Structure formats: C-alpha cells, structure tokens
N, C-alpha and C positions, 0 to 999 in steps of 0.2 A: 455805652449809653450813659447820658447824664440827665438826671431828673432834678428839676428845680423846685418842686412843690414843697411848701412849708420850710423853705430855707431863707433866712434873712440875708438876701444878696440881690444885686442887680442882675438877676438871672437872664432876662432877655438881652440886655445890653452886653453882658459878658459873653453869652453864647453867640451873639451876632459878631462880636469882635473875634472870637475864636474861629468862627466860620470864615470870616474875611482873611485871617492869618493863614488858615489851612489852604484856602484857594490860592493866595499869593505864593505860598510855599510850593504847592503842586505845579503852578505855572512856572516858577523859577527853576524847579528841578525837572520840568517836563515829565511829570508823573500824572497818572490817571487819578481822578478823585470822584467818588460817588457821594451822593447826599440825599437826604429825605427832608422834605419841607412839610411841616404840620400846620394845619389851619389853626392859628392861635386866636381867631376872633372870639370863639366861645371861652377861651381861657380868661378873657376879661368881660365876657358876656355881652357888652354893648359897643365894643369898638369895631368900626367897619374896617375892611381891608385897606381902603385908601388911606385911612389915618395911620395904619401900620406902615404902609409904604412911605408916607411922608416922614414918619419917625425914623425910618431907616436912612433916608436921604439926610435928614438933619443930623444924624449921628455919624455921618461920613462913610456909610457902607458903600462899597463900590457900586456905581450906577448900573453896571452890567448885572450884578447880582440882584439889585432891586428890580430891574427890567425882567430878568428871568423869573423871579418870584411872582411878579405881576402877571406875566404871560401864563403861568400855571393856573391862575384863577379865572382866566377868560373862559367863558362857557363851562364853568365848573359846576358840577352838581354832586350832591351827596345822597347816597342810597343806603338805608338801613334795612336789613332783611330780618 
C-alpha cells in the first residue's frame, strides 16, 4: 500500500503511471493482476468523476483502463452504516 497524503509529489499522476506500467507488465507476462479503485472525487472535494476521467485520457492512461474505471461508477452508490 502506498499513501500519498501530505507528501510533496505528483501523487495521482505517479500512481496512475505506476498502475499503467503494472497492467502492461501483467499483460506482457500473461500474469493475473488484481486492483482496487478508490473514489477520489472527495479527495479534491469538488472534482466530478468526468473531470477525473478526462484527466486520465489527457495524461495518456490506456483507454481501456479509463473505460473500466468509468464503468465502475455507473449506477454506483455509497452507503454508510
């Protein structure tokens, strides 16, 4: 696990690039890869998900990864008990 809070670094960009490299490596080596996507909209408090996805595309993240991340938010709800 890697936490980016309170670190002076391009955390989101660096983590997305790391994710992209891990996916490419897993595909190249024909290995399984699991991942967890966290809703970062509240990390920036006012940024909508669509803005995040456009940013992924602008930064060159694999379109399939962007599409998969987008699909995860379709009909998505949060429940706090």
